[in-house]
C-alpha positions in Angstrom: 141.5 62.2 87.2 143.7 61.8 84.1 146.7 59.7 84.6 149.5 58.9 82.1 149.9 55.2 82.7 152.7 54.8 80.3 155.1 56.6 82.6 154.9 53.6 84.9 157.3 50.7 84.1 155.0 48.3 86.0 152.0 49.3 83.7 154.2 48.9 80.6 155.2 45.5 81.8 151.5 44.5 82.2 150.6 45.8 78.8 153.4 44.0 76.9 152.6 40.7 78.9 149.0 40.8 77.9 149.8 41.7 74.3 152.1 38.7 74.0 149.6 36.3 75.5 146.8 37.4 73.2 148.9 37.0 70.0 149.9 33.4 70.6 149.7 31.4 67.3 146.3 29.9 66.4 147.3 26.3 66.3 148.6 26.3 69.9 145.8 28.3 71.3 143.2 26.1 69.5 144.7 22.8 70.8 145.2 24.2 74.3 141.7 25.7 74.7 140.0 22.8 73.1 141.7 20.2 75.3 141.3 22.3 78.4 137.6 22.8 77.7 137.1 19.0 77.4 139.1 18.3 80.6 137.5 21.1 82.6 134.0 20.1 81.4 134.7 16.4 82.3 136.1 17.3 85.6 133.2 19.6 86.4 130.6 16.9 85.5 132.4 14.2 87.4 133.0 16.3 90.4 129.3 17.5 90.3 128.2 13.9 90.1 130.5 13.0 93.0 129.1 15.8 95.2 125.5 14.8 94.3 126.3 11.1 94.9 127.8 12.0 98.4 124.8 14.2 99.2 122.4 11.3 98.2 124.4 8.8 100.2 124.1 11.0 103.3 120.4 11.5 102.9 119.8 7.7 102.3 122.1 6.8 105.2 120.2 9.2 107.3 116.9 7.6 106.3 118.2 4.0 107.0 119.5 5.1 110.4 116.1 6.7 111.0 114.4 3.3 110.3 116.9 1.5 112.6 116.1 4.0 115.3 112.4 3.3 114.9 113.0 -0.4 115.2 115.0 0.2 118.3 112.2 2.3 119.9 109.8 -0.5 118.9 111.8 -3.1 120.6 111.6 -1.2 123.9 108.1 -0.1 123.6 105.9 -1.7 126.3 102.9 -1.4 124.1 104.5 -3.7 121.4 105.6 -6.6 123.6 104.5 -10.2 122.5 102.1 -10.2 125.3 100.2 -7.0 124.6 100.1 -7.6 120.9 98.5 -11.0 121.3 96.2 -9.7 124.1 92.8 -8.9 122.7 92.5 -6.1 125.2 95.8 -4.3 124.4 96.0 -5.2 120.7 94.2 -2.0 119.5 96.8 0.0 121.6 99.7 -1.9 119.8 98.2 -1.3 116.3 97.9 2.4 117.2 101.5 2.5 118.4 102.6 0.9 115.0 100.7 3.6 113.1 102.4 6.3 115.1 105.8 4.8 114.4 105.0 4.5 110.7 104.0 8.2 110.6 107.4 9.3 111.9 109.2 8.6 108.6 108.1 9.8 105.2 109.7 7.0 103.2 107.7 4.2 104.9 105.0 2.9 102.7 104.1 0.0 105.0 105.5 -1.1 108.4 105.1 -4.6 109.8 106.0 -6.2 113.2 106.7 -9.9 113.3 107.6 -12.1 116.3 109.6 -15.2 115.6 107.6 -18.5 115.1 104.4 -16.5 115.1 101.7 -17.3 112.6 100.6 -13.7 112.4 102.2 -10.4 111.5 101.1 -7.0 112.7 100.9 -3.6 111.1 99.1 -0.2 111.5 96.1 -1.8 109.7 95.7 -4.6 112.2 96.8 -8.2 112.5 96.8 -10.8 109.7 98.2 -14.3 109.1 101.3 -14.7 107.1 99.4 -16.4 104.4 97.1 -13.4 104.1 100.1 -11.1 104.2 101.9 -12.9 101.3 98.6 -12.8 99.4 98.3 -9.1 100.0 101.9 -8.4 99.2 103.1 -10.8 96.5 106.7 -10.3 95.5 107.9 -11.3 92.0 111.4 -12.5 93.2 110.9 -12.9 97.0 109.1 -16.2 97.2 106.7 -17.0 100.1 108.8 -19.6 101.8 111.8 -17.2 101.6 109.7 -14.5 103.3 108.9 -16.9 106.2 112.6 -17.9 106.4 114.0 -14.3 106.3 111.5 -13.0 108.8 112.6 -15.7 111.4 116.3 -15.9 110.6 117.4 -12.4 109.8 120.2 -11.3 112.2 121.3 -8.0 110.7 119.5 -5.1 109.0 118.9 -6.3 105.4 117.7 -4.5 102.3 116.2 -6.5 99.5 116.5 -5.2 95.9 113.8 -3.3 94.3 111.0 -5.8 93.2 107.5 -5.7 91.7 104.8 -6.2 94.3 101.3 -7.2 93.5 98.9 -5.6 95.9 95.6 -7.1 95.2 94.3 -8.2 91.8 94.9 -5.0 89.8 97.4 -3.0 91.7 101.3 -3.3 91.2 104.1 -1.2 92.7 107.8 -1.4 92.7 109.1 -1.6 96.3 112.1 -2.4 98.4 111.9 -4.5 101.5 114.0 -3.6 104.6 114.2 -6.1 107.5 115.5 -4.9 110.9 115.8 -7.6 113.7 114.7 -6.5 117.1 116.3 -6.0 119.5 118.9 -4.3 117.1 122.5 -5.7 117.6 121.3 -8.5 119.7 122.8 -12.0 118.9 119.3 -13.5 119.5 116.6 -11.2 118.2 113.0 -12.2 119.1 111.3 -10.5 116.1 111.7 -8.5 112.9 110.5 -5.1 111.7 109.6 -5.2 108.0 109.6 -1.9 106.1 108.2 -1.6 102.6 109.6 1.4 100.7 108.3 2.5 97.4 111.0 2.7 94.8 109.9 6.2 93.9 110.9 7.4 97.4 114.6 6.6 96.8 114.4 7.1 93.0 113.5 10.8 93.5 116.9 11.2 95.3 119.0 9.9 92.3 116.8 11.3 89.5 118.7 14.5 89.2 122.3 13.2 89.5 122.9 12.6 85.8 121.1 15.7 84.6 121.2 15.9 80.8 123.9 13.3 80.4 123.4 9.6 79.5 124.4 6.9 82.0 123.2 4.9 84.9 123.0 5.5 88.6 123.3 2.4 90.8 122.8 1.7 94.5 124.5 -1.7 95.5 124.4 -3.3 98.8 127.4 -4.5 100.8 127.5 -7.8 98.8 127.4 -6.2 95.4 123.7 -6.7 94.7 121.9 -4.0 92.8 119.3 -2.5 95.0 118.2 0.3 92.7 119.2 1.8 89.4 118.1 4.9 87.4 118.8 4.3 83.7 119.1 7.3 81.3 120.5 5.7 78.1 121.9 2.2 77.7 121.9 0.1 80.9 124.8 -2.2 82.0 124.2 -5.8 82.6 124.1 -7.1 86.1 127.6 -8.8 86.0 129.2 -5.6 84.9 127.5 -3.6 87.5 128.7 -5.8 90.1 132.2 -4.9 89.2 131.5 -1.4 90.5 131.3 -2.8 94.0 135.0 -3.1 94.6 135.9 0.5 93.6 137.3 3.0 96.0 135.6 6.4 96.5 136.2 8.8 93.8 136.4 9.2 90.0 137.6 6.2 87.8 138.0 5.4 84.2 136.7 1.9 83.4 136.3 -0.1 80.2 133.1 -2.2 80.5 131.3 -4.0 77.7 133.9 -2.6 75.2 133.2 1.0 76.0 135.2 3.6 77.7 133.2 4.8 80.8 133.6 7.4 83.5 132.6 5.9 86.8 131.9 8.0 90.0 131.6 6.0 93.2 131.1 6.6 96.9 130.7 3.9 99.6 128.7 4.4 102.9 130.6 3.8 106.1 127.3 3.1 107.8 125.9 0.1 105.9 128.6 -0.6 103.1 126.4 0.4 100.3 128.0 1.6 97.1 126.6 4.5 95.1 127.9 4.7 91.5 127.2 6.7 88.3 128.3 5.3 85.0 128.6 7.6 82.0 130.1 7.1 78.5 133.1 9.4 78.0 132.4 10.1 74.3 129.6 12.4 75.2 132.0 14.8 76.8 133.9 15.3 73.6 130.6 15.8 71.5 129.6 18.5 74.0 132.5 20.8 73.1 132.9 20.4 69.4 131.3 23.9 68.9 134.2 25.3 70.9 136.7 24.7 68.1 134.6 26.5 65.5 134.1 29.4 67.8 137.8 29.7 68.4 138.6 29.7 64.7 135.7 32.2 63.9 136.8 34.8 66.5 140.5 34.4 66.4 140.9 36.9 63.6 138.8 39.4 65.6 141.0 38.8 68.6 144.1 39.6 66.6 142.6 42.9 65.4 141.5 44.1 68.9 144.3 42.3 70.8 146.2 45.6 71.4 143.1 47.3 72.7 142.2 44.3 75.0 145.7 44.2 76.3 145.6 47.9 77.2 142.2 47.4 78.9 143.5 44.4 81.0 146.7 46.2 81.8 144.7 49.1 83.1 142.3 46.8 85.1 145.3 45.2 86.8 147.3 48.3 87.3 144.5 50.5 88.6 143.9 48.7 91.9 147.7 48.9 92.5 147.6 52.6 91.7 144.7 53.1 94.0 146.5 51.3 96.8 149.5 53.5 96.2 147.4 56.6 96.5 145.8 55.3 99.6 149.1 54.4 101.2 150.4 57.7 100.4 147.5 59.5 101.9 148.0 57.6 105.1 151.7 57.9 105.4 153.1 60.7 103.1 150.2 62.7 101.7 152.3 65.0 99.5 153.8 62.3 97.4 151.8 61.4 94.3 151.5 57.9 92.7 153.2 59.2 89.6 156.1 60.2 91.8 156.3 56.7 93.3 156.2 55.2 89.9 159.2 57.3 88.8 161.2 56.7 92.0 160.6 53.1 92.7 158.4 50.0 92.4 154.7 50.6 93.4 154.5 47.1 94.9 157.4 47.8 97.3 155.6 50.9 98.4 152.5 48.9 99.1 154.4 46.4 100.9 155.8 49.0 103.2 152.4 50.3 103.9 151.0 46.9 104.7 153.8 46.4 107.2 152.7 49.6 108.8 149.2 48.5 108.9 150.2 45.1 110.3 151.9 47.0 113.3 148.6 48.7 113.9 146.7 45.3 113.9 149.3 44.0 116.4 148.1 46.6 118.8 144.8 44.6 119.1 146.7 41.3 119.8 147.0 41.9 123.6 143.1 42.1 123.8 142.7 38.8 121.9 145.3 37.1 124.1 143.7 38.4 127.2 140.3 37.1 126.1 141.7 33.8 125.5 143.6 33.6 128.8 140.4 34.9 130.6 138.5 31.9 129.2 141.2 29.6 130.4 140.9 31.0 133.9 137.2 30.7 133.9 136.7 27.2 132.3 140.2 25.6 132.4 139.8 23.9 129.1 143.3 24.2 127.3 142.4 21.7 124.6 141.0 24.4 122.3 144.5 26.1 122.4 145.7 24.6 119.2 149.5 25.1 118.4 148.6 27.5 115.6 146.5 29.6 118.0 149.2 29.5 120.6 151.8 30.7 118.0 149.5 33.4 116.7 148.9 34.9 120.2 152.4 34.2 121.4 151.4 32.0 124.3 152.5 28.4 125.2 151.9 25.9 127.9 154.6 23.4 127.3 155.9 23.4 130.9 155.2 20.6 133.4 153.5 22.7 136.1 151.1 25.5 136.2 149.5 27.8 138.8 147.7 31.2 139.1 148.4 34.3 141.2 146.2 37.2 141.8 148.0 40.6 142.2 146.2 43.6 143.6 146.4 46.6 145.9 144.1 45.2 148.5 142.4 48.0 150.5 144.4 50.8 149.1 143.6 52.3 145.7 146.2 52.3 142.9 146.9 55.1 140.5 146.0 54.7 136.9 149.6 54.9 135.8 150.5 52.2 138.4 147.8 49.8 137.1 148.9 50.4 133.5 152.5 49.8 134.5 151.6 46.6 136.2 149.8 45.3 133.2 152.7 46.1 130.9 155.2 44.6 133.3 153.5 41.2 133.4 151.9 41.2 130.1 154.5 38.4 129.3 157.7 37.9 131.4 160.1 35.2 131.9 162.3 34.1 134.8 165.0 31.9 133.0 166.8 31.1 136.3 163.5 29.5 137.5 162.4 28.0 134.2 159.2 30.1 134.5 157.0 31.8 132.1 154.4 34.4 133.2 151.3 35.7 131.4 149.3 38.6 132.8 145.5 38.5 132.4 143.5 41.8 133.0 140.4 41.0 135.2 137.1 42.8 135.2 138.2 44.5 138.5 140.5 47.4 137.6 142.6 47.0 140.7 143.4 43.3 140.2 145.6 41.3 137.7 145.8 37.5 137.3 149.1 35.9 136.5 149.3 32.5 134.8 152.7 31.0 135.6 154.0 27.8 133.9 157.4 26.3 135.0 159.5 23.2 135.0 161.0 21.8 138.3 164.5 21.3 139.0 165.9 18.0 140.3 164.9 17.0 143.8 162.9 20.2 144.4 159.4 20.2 145.8 156.8 22.0 143.7 155.6 24.3 146.5 159.1 25.4 147.2 159.6 26.4 143.5 156.2 28.1 143.6 157.5 30.2 146.5 160.7 31.1 144.7 158.7 32.3 141.7 156.4 34.3 143.9 159.3 36.1 145.6 160.8 36.8 142.2 157.5 38.3 141.1 157.4 40.5 144.3 161.0 41.6 143.8 160.1 42.7 140.2 157.2 44.8 141.6 159.3 46.3 144.4 161.7 47.6 141.8 158.9 49.2 139.9 156.4 50.5 142.5 156.7 52.4 145.7 153.5 50.8 147.0 154.0 47.1 146.2 150.9 45.1 145.4 150.0 42.0 147.4 149.8 38.5 145.9 147.4 35.6 146.4 148.9 32.3 145.1 146.9 29.2 144.1 147.9 25.6 144.1 150.3 24.2 141.5 148.8 21.7 139.1 150.3 19.5 136.3 147.9 20.5 133.6 146.7 23.8 132.2 143.2 22.3 132.3 143.3 22.9 136.1 144.1 26.5 135.9 140.5 27.4 136.7 141.0 25.6 140.1 144.2 27.4 140.8 142.5 30.7 139.9 139.6 30.0 142.3 142.2 29.3 145.1 144.2 32.3 144.3 141.0 34.5 144.4 140.1 32.8 147.8 143.4 33.4 149.5 143.5 36.9 148.1 140.2 37.8 149.4 140.8 36.2 152.9 144.5 37.4 153.3 145.7 37.9 156.7 147.2 41.3 156.0 147.0 44.2 153.6 150.6 45.1 154.2 152.3 45.9 150.8 154.1 43.0 149.3 152.3 40.4 151.3 152.2 36.9 149.7 149.4 34.5 150.7 149.5 30.9 149.7 146.5 28.6 149.5 148.6 25.5 150.1 149.7 26.9 153.5 146.1 27.6 154.3 145.2 24.0 153.4 148.1 22.6 155.6 147.2 24.9 158.5 143.6 23.6 158.6 144.4 19.9 158.1 142.3 17.5 160.2 141.6 13.8 160.2 138.2 13.9 158.8 136.6 17.4 159.0 136.3 19.2 155.7 139.1 21.8 155.8 138.5 25.5 155.9 140.5 25.8 152.8 138.2 23.5 150.9 135.2 25.3 152.1 136.7 28.6 151.3 137.5 27.3 147.7 133.9 26.0 147.4 132.6 29.4 148.4 134.8 31.2 146.0 134.0 28.9 143.1 130.3 29.6 143.7 130.9 33.4 143.8 132.9 33.0 140.6 130.0 31.0 139.0 132.5 28.1 138.3 130.3 25.0 138.6 133.1 22.6 137.4 135.2 23.4 140.3 132.4 23.5 142.8 131.2 20.1 141.5 134.7 18.6 141.9 134.9 19.9 145.6 131.5 18.5 146.5 132.0 15.1 144.9 135.6 14.7 146.4 134.4 15.7 149.9 131.5 13.3 149.9 133.8 10.5 148.7 136.3 11.2 151.4 133.5 11.2 154.0 132.1 7.9 152.7 135.7 6.4 153.1 136.2 7.9 156.6 134.5 5.2 158.7 132.6 7.8 160.8 129.2 7.3 162.2 126.1 8.2 160.1 125.2 11.1 162.5 128.7 12.6 162.3 128.8 12.3 158.6 125.4 14.2 158.4 126.8 16.9 160.7 129.9 17.3 158.5 127.7 17.5 155.3 126.0 20.6 156.8 129.4 22.4 156.6 129.1 22.0 152.8 125.5 23.1 152.8 126.1 26.0 155.1 129.0 27.2 153.1 126.9 27.1 149.9 124.0 29.0 151.6 126.4 31.5 153.1 127.9 32.2 149.6 124.5 32.5 148.1 123.4 35.0 150.8 126.6 37.0 150.2 125.6 37.1 146.5 122.2 38.3 147.4 120.5 35.0 146.4 117.7 34.3 149.0 115.5 32.0 147.0 117.1 28.7 147.7 115.6 27.7 151.1 113.2 25.2 149.6 116.2 23.4 148.0 117.8 22.6 151.4 115.6 19.6 152.3 115.9 18.2 148.8 119.8 18.6 149.1 120.1 16.7 152.4 117.5 14.0 152.1 116.8 11.5 154.9 119.7 9.2 154.5 123.0 11.0 154.6 125.9 10.5 152.2 124.0 8.7 149.5 123.8 9.6 145.9 120.7 11.7 146.4 122.6 13.9 148.8 125.4 14.4 146.4 123.1 15.0 143.5 121.1 17.5 145.7 124.2 19.5 146.6 125.3 19.4 142.9 121.9 20.7 141.9 122.1 23.4 144.5 125.5 24.4 143.3 124.3 24.5 139.8 121.4 26.8 140.6 123.7 29.1 142.5 126.3 29.2 139.6 123.4 29.8 137.1 122.1 32.7 139.2 125.6 34.1 139.4 125.9 33.9 135.6 122.5 35.7 135.4 123.7 38.3 137.9 126.9 38.9 136.0 125.1 39.1 132.7 122.7 41.6 134.2 125.6 43.6 135.6 127.5 43.6 132.4 124.4 44.6 130.4 123.8 47.4 133.0 127.5 48.5 132.6 127.1 48.3 128.8 123.9 50.3 128.8 125.7 53.0 130.9 128.8 52.8 128.7 126.7 53.2 125.6 124.8 56.1 127.1 128.1 57.7 128.1 129.4 57.3 124.6 126.3 58.7 123.1 126.7 61.8 125.1 130.5 62.1 124.7 131.2 60.8 121.2 132.0 64.4 120.1 134.9 64.4 122.5 138.1 63.7 120.5 139.8 62.2 123.6 137.2 59.6 124.0 139.0 56.2 123.9 138.8 52.7 125.3 141.1 53.6 128.1 139.2 56.6 129.2 136.0 54.6 129.3 137.7 51.9 131.4 138.9 54.5 134.0 135.5 56.1 134.0 133.7 52.8 134.9 136.5 51.2 136.9 136.9 48.3 134.4 139.9 46.9 132.6 140.2 48.1 128.9 140.3 44.4 127.7 137.1 43.7 129.6 135.2 46.7 128.2 136.4 45.8 124.6 135.3 42.2 124.8 132.0 42.8 126.6 131.1 45.7 124.3 131.6 43.6 121.2 129.5 40.7 122.8 126.6 42.9 123.9 126.4 45.4 121.0 127.6 43.3 118.0 130.1 45.8 117.0 133.5 46.9 118.1 134.1 50.0 120.2 135.8 52.0 117.4 133.2 51.2 114.8 130.4 52.2 117.1 132.0 55.6 117.8 132.7 56.0 114.0 129.1 55.3 113.2 127.7 57.8 115.8 130.0 60.5 114.3 129.1 59.6 110.7 125.3 59.8 111.6 125.8 63.3 113.1 127.7 64.5 110.1 125.0 63.1 107.8 122.5 65.0 109.8 124.5 68.2 109.7 125.1 68.0 106.0 121.4 67.7 105.2 120.2 70.4 107.7 122.9 73.0 107.9 125.3 75.0 105.6 128.4 74.9 108.0 131.7 74.3 106.5 132.6 70.6 106.2 135.8 71.0 108.2 133.9 72.6 111.0 131.3 69.8 111.1 134.0 67.1 111.2 135.9 68.8 114.1 132.6 69.3 115.9 132.0 65.6 116.0 135.5 64.9 117.5 137.4 63.8 114.2 140.5 65.8 113.7 141.9 64.1 110.5 139.7 65.7 107.9 141.2 63.9 104.8 140.9 60.5 106.5 137.3 61.1 107.4 136.4 62.1 103.8 137.9 58.9 102.5 135.9 56.8 105.0 132.9 58.8 104.3 133.0 58.1 100.6 133.7 54.4 101.3 130.5 54.2 103.4 128.1 56.3 101.4 129.5 56.1 97.8 129.6 60.0 97.7 132.0 62.7 99.0 130.5 64.9 101.8 129.9 67.7 99.2 128.2 65.5 96.9 126.0 64.0 99.6 125.1 67.5 100.8 124.2 68.7 97.2 122.2 65.5 96.6 120.0 65.8 99.7 119.6 69.6 99.9 118.7 70.1 96.2 117.1 66.7 95.6 119.2 66.3 92.5 121.9 64.2 91.1 125.3 64.3 92.8 128.1 66.2 90.9 130.8 63.7 90.1 133.4 66.4 90.1 135.4 67.0 93.3 134.2 69.6 95.7 136.5 72.5 96.6 136.1 71.9 100.3 137.4 68.3 99.9 140.5 68.9 97.8 
């Protein structure tokens, strides 16, 4: 569509700005571009070298760690003890073991095992004396007497510089020797592992660092000795190379041997090795000499076509803004054109207003994200992942000193949908300033229940439980003001850390499930239940109830804490062994009863293993924990199966009702007696797409099918699939397919090219 861009003041501003920039005097542009090209090229080269050095360092550190781990495994391998290695019967097994260890690392050329003061050395090829070894592997700079001394005296992993090794009469190789004492980190090692590494194995890692540029790559050990270098051009002398050892990580400018050099250096935190690349800086300038000639050559052309380029650039920058204005207009005020906006005001202001409107729509999804996060907190109790940024984004905070959970529900009576919705809105986030309390509502999977996370600060000389009761009464009062049929509450124990909210949630669920009355407005406290069942040594009913509820919820962390603390209390009780064993059966019976109520009947064979023959030892605790783990795992499997079954039914329901324009997340939640947040979260987890996108795709697929197989008017087709906003559907259709619906129909029905002109039915 033709548009007169020059009617827009914003477009004229872009055009004049680009025109001015493109007509900057030649001298200023030449100097700036030339200097900028040199600096950018140098920075890119140096940063590239730094990244490659860091990558090389990580790879070599990993290989050295791999060799140290092999040495550690050798030191604990029973096949490679001094006795077995020297024993003629077991020596073959030891040689085979060395061969297996050697094969685990690709950089090991040869691997030797030496025991201090021994006259022999051992490898995958067999045993040989030290004299034979030094004849077979004769180092140019590592003399024989030094080999003997280092094999016996080395206390720390040590790498010897690259050296020429004579292997036989006509074979020479450049290799590095790496000595690792065994046992590693022992002040008195009893032996040494000697690795021989071909220089080419490490050289291949640094060959590509310099690329086409001249310079040298060095690897220096923690003492500044050059272990390896890869020369491409003039090589530095050793004394100058040692100056690289003290450099910090990064890029440096150094003057060595009378030349200005660019030095890139990184140091390993693992072994203290320094990786450095040294490059003459003059080669950077020589690489960009041609840039100056190109600038001078084409500047005259740039002047001639500058106005045209400025016009194109201005259009390129203004066109997205114009498109955004049109889109914002279509969403909000369809009858006002972009030209009208340009005349009456600034297009950017209009876009800003539209974005604020879209932000308000995004905010509608915030409760679902907050509910998911708080649900995870109730399930796992790990509040460490709640970073300050995340808390601020979702408007939650846990900076109070005490925390507990309450479960709100209607008990045996069924609440109306409007009551459930009103309850969720009432406690989505509420404060009781007079009690220093902050309340967050969390929708549970059960449609008739709501969890409340309460954080508060105590007043002076007030017991925590008394304050909890005051908060619970305040919550009940708020509900009584809003509902004719007041829900009932189950209140968990108060804890000092939000990390323990999962325990308080289990307790709240327990006392809610086993409440004494279904009378509206009843409040049941887990702590009162605990006090009422207090005995001198028996495991309290409250503890057993909490254990049962934790297993039903699949919360292994809470169940494990209950089992461990109960066993510890029994061990400290001083009761007889027989009585302790009887009390232990309370735990076991509670666990089996919970499993039976969950429909898990396959754990009978685990009972004997759980109790053992000697009560209250570690095996019993381990057995009970194992049993709890199995129950929780099966609960997770049952829940996942039920969720998948729900999702299958929900997907099938959507597939058969997606043409209903009233279909929404709330109607699905009511249909399947689940909370909307639970449906939204689970649908995304199970299908990989969100609820809205899934329905859109179903409707889009049906429209595509109708366009290809029928001649019905487009508006009728769109209404048939449950979409009432025809212009909005057409925009989304074009964004998805690249065609308008009319173009798509013509393309597929005539097998021809789509007409780029607008279709009458879409205007």
